C-alpha atoms as one frame of an Amber mdcrd trajectory, in Angstrom:
protein
 128.488  36.648  78.742 130.283  37.170  81.980 128.613  32.923  82.477 131.412
  32.037  80.016 133.926  34.069  81.300 132.350  32.585  85.193 132.707  28.898
  83.256 136.618  29.698  81.877 137.450  30.662  85.514 135.925  27.855  87.462
 137.840  25.169  84.579 140.845  27.330  86.050 140.744  27.168  89.508 139.467
  23.118  88.923 143.245  22.585  87.389 145.282  25.189  88.602 146.554  25.517
  84.958 144.940  28.107  82.258 146.116  25.380  79.667 144.576  22.399  80.649
 141.497  25.502  81.185 141.323  26.417  77.519 141.792  22.667  76.534 138.445
  21.315  78.206 136.463  24.139  76.985 138.045  24.898  73.649 139.636  28.340
  74.100 143.216  29.688  73.491 145.086  30.290  76.306 145.216  33.602  75.579
 141.505  33.655  75.515 141.095  32.063  78.664 143.708  34.827  80.283 142.274
  37.731  78.813 138.540  36.716  80.388 140.204  35.981  83.891 141.900  39.542
  83.371 138.652  41.309  82.076 137.142  39.600  86.011 139.413  41.008  87.831
 139.062  44.462  86.596 135.397  43.828  86.841 135.497  42.899  90.531 138.740
  45.205  91.804 141.068  42.391  92.954 143.162  40.208  91.706 141.569  36.021
  91.185 144.993  34.078  90.290 148.784  33.743  91.498 150.656  33.369  88.322
 153.980  31.643  88.817 156.435  29.330  86.282 154.687  26.520  87.686 151.135
  27.606  86.800 148.618  29.576  88.380 146.742  29.123  92.185 143.775  31.028
  92.887 143.803  33.655  95.710 141.644  33.092  98.588 139.017  35.834  97.203
 138.778  33.492  94.035 137.880  30.432  96.636 135.238  32.280  98.439 133.709
  33.178  94.505 133.890  29.795  94.038 130.790  28.243  94.738 128.588  31.114
  93.869 130.046  31.553  90.639 129.269  27.818  90.030 125.695  28.012  91.119
 125.035  30.791  88.782 126.841  28.767  85.948 124.475  25.666  86.898 121.626
  27.525  87.131 122.386  28.682  83.648 122.662  25.268  82.019 119.656  24.878
  83.625 117.336  26.898  82.835 119.246  25.993  78.882 117.980  22.682  79.549
 114.275  23.661  80.681 114.257  25.802  77.524 115.216  23.320  75.412 112.471
  20.768  77.280 109.698  23.077  76.686 110.613  23.380  73.118 110.858  20.130
  72.497 107.756  18.888  73.973 105.468  18.920  70.625 107.601  15.266  70.648
 105.864  14.308  74.360 102.251  12.595  75.341 100.186  12.902  77.865  97.760
  10.919  79.073  94.298  12.622  81.043  91.790  10.704  82.980  88.313  13.048
  83.578  85.036  12.380  84.171  82.299  13.876  82.036  81.485  17.162  83.161
  85.418  18.274  83.258  85.010  17.187  79.480  82.052  19.277  79.355  82.902
  22.452  80.524  86.864  23.227  81.673  88.889  20.501  79.894  87.789  21.839
  76.106  89.025  25.632  77.122  92.505  24.032  78.789  93.546  22.196  75.664
  92.409  24.892  73.981  95.380  26.970  75.364  97.665  24.384  76.027  97.274
  23.222  71.807  98.404  26.840  71.579 101.500  26.788  73.326 102.040  23.227
  72.153 100.570  22.197  68.804 101.714  18.956  68.370 101.726  17.721  71.959
  99.567  14.057  71.402  96.788  14.437  74.121  95.033  11.290  74.795  91.600
  11.122  77.133  89.891   8.785  78.978  86.679   9.191  80.996  86.080   7.693
  83.940  84.481   8.563  87.555  86.882   9.184  90.979  87.618   5.411  91.608
  88.516   4.538  88.210  90.841   7.659  87.919  92.641   6.913  90.460  93.528
   3.210  89.861  94.289   4.290  86.470  96.936   6.616  87.882  98.152   4.077
  89.863  98.667   1.076  87.985 100.192   3.829  84.995  97.349   3.932  82.299
  96.635   7.697  82.721  99.749  10.665  83.879  97.522  13.027  85.736  93.409
  12.958  86.586  90.822  15.830  87.240  89.509  14.894  90.225  87.887  15.657
  93.503  88.772  16.764  97.097  91.810  14.968  97.464  94.916  12.702  95.837
  96.425   8.797  96.929  99.613   8.280  98.673 101.881   8.806  96.311 100.168
  11.934  93.765  99.737  15.742  94.769  96.661  17.946  93.967  96.043  20.904
  92.951  93.034  22.702  93.960  91.421  24.259  90.760  87.813  25.633  92.430
  85.205  24.423  94.313  81.593  23.119  93.186  79.018  23.921  95.183  75.814
  20.707  95.646  72.914  21.716  94.236  69.508  19.712  94.457  67.264  19.410
  91.052  63.710  18.794  91.365  61.178  18.310  89.070  58.703  21.458  88.486
  55.987  21.596  90.691  57.291  19.633  93.519  57.089  20.501  97.083  60.427
  21.585  96.770  60.654  23.676  94.152  59.216  26.814  96.051  61.415  26.996
  98.277  64.561  29.730  97.935  66.919  27.455  99.406  66.892  23.934 101.099
  68.205  21.646 103.515  69.391  18.102 103.034  66.650  17.061 106.032  64.422
  18.778 103.725  65.675  16.094 101.228  65.391  13.489 104.056  61.589  12.430
 102.719  62.021  11.883  98.979  63.243   9.325  96.390  66.600   9.701  95.466
  68.407   8.897  92.329  72.434   9.802  92.327  75.828   9.302  90.077  77.080
   7.050  92.376  77.642   5.050  95.949  79.620   8.179  97.133  77.017  10.699
  96.931  74.823   8.630  98.540  77.189   7.257 101.631  77.647  11.247 101.797
  73.814  12.285 101.997  73.246   9.226 104.796  75.569   9.974 106.224  74.844
  13.514 107.441  71.271  12.083 107.673  72.370   9.241 110.808  74.798  12.342
 112.218  71.816  14.879 112.586  68.773  12.321 113.637  67.033  12.664 110.405
  65.587  10.087 108.581  66.945   8.502 105.672  65.975   8.825 102.040  63.120
   6.119 100.680  65.174   4.859  97.698  67.763   5.554  95.719  68.834   4.415
  92.142  72.425   5.150  90.298  73.387   6.345  87.375  76.549   7.491  85.735
  75.179   9.222  83.572  74.183  12.932  84.216  71.409  13.495  81.858  69.929
  10.108  82.499  69.344  11.419  86.243  67.616  14.332  84.931  65.803  12.876
  82.919  64.804  10.660  85.699  63.924  13.869  87.628  62.523  15.217  84.779
  59.697  12.101  84.700  58.987  12.736  88.250  60.467   9.696  89.502  62.835
  11.341  92.056  64.841  14.022  93.101  68.807  14.326  92.675  72.096  15.892
  94.171  74.368  17.132  91.951  77.815  19.609  91.751  76.700  22.719  89.733
  79.605  21.389  87.005  77.818  18.706  86.036  74.709  20.252  84.991  76.313
  21.912  81.582  72.244  21.930  80.112  68.528  21.357  82.477  65.477  20.892
  80.898  62.724  23.844  81.305  60.640  20.977  83.324  63.359  20.481  86.236
  64.135  23.607  89.182  67.497  23.463  90.597  67.835  24.443  94.297  71.153
  25.488  96.482  71.361  24.662  99.829  70.553  26.727 103.027  74.695  25.350
 103.987  77.424  25.135 101.884  78.165  21.763 100.764  80.812  21.217  97.934
  84.070  19.204  96.830  87.330  20.667  96.036  87.873  19.671  91.991  91.680
  19.784  90.766  94.009  17.924  88.989  96.109  14.435  90.812  99.352  14.727
  89.080 102.405  11.424  90.492 104.460  13.882  93.676 107.984  13.132  92.600
 110.869  15.544  91.464 111.391  14.089  87.868 107.839  15.383  86.266 107.963
  15.905  83.170 107.744  19.034  80.882 104.829  18.558  79.327 102.743  17.773
  82.148 104.113  20.903  84.510 102.874  22.671  81.786  99.674  21.569  81.282
  98.601  22.144  85.051 100.447  25.610  84.550  97.620  26.437  81.925  94.746
  24.655  83.629  95.719  27.076  86.786  95.801  29.958  84.175  92.721  29.033
  82.193  90.353  28.428  85.785  91.436  31.534  87.522  90.903  33.697  84.339
  87.335  33.300  84.691  85.022  31.451  86.485  84.069  28.271  84.236
């Protein structure tokens, strides 16, 4: 293999001695001499000046040295990565996610991930965006499915956009409209998952001098929210991917404007990312890009 010969040549240059090079890498002197001679024949010019005192690299050999070193280092890095990936099964990955991801993307991503790394210990933690960010910061989890942006010290890998939709009970005034606007929503009671949604809507309405919503409930569980809507207690705005199952007595409407959040994975911003996390990010990207989930 050429890389073995390159490494032998580098050791000869380092020590100015075939004998010392042979001792360091465990070859005979004749073996090292043969490899150097083979390289000289392949390259078409001398690499060493031989004398009774030892050997001296030629000018061409010194010019080749950094390139040969880079090739050897790259091979070692490749072999190390391969071994790291092979032994990824010995590790653990802690993943934070909100409920909608647990119902849609995560099962399919994990299925493919386990096909590659069947013995990896995956731990799942459920929470909302603020909770997940806090868990990332204190090291409780390694990565998290989040929306829009990453906090300082972390990176955000975009997976897909997630449009907001309006959900109203059947027979509601807005149920017959082809598309709705946020101004249409202003006259009705709202039930929303958290304060972020409420602030987003009220800020928009204030900007457009529209009347704010009359009242809002705040519930974490989307199933409970849909139940409130189905019983004609309020209407709601939810991301499309959080609507895993919608009962027959509610209607889902698109907005005339594009309101959406960006979904992705937040992970530590460092160069020493574990191979397990890297492999999971790659798998997630592959699954989401392959089909719309």
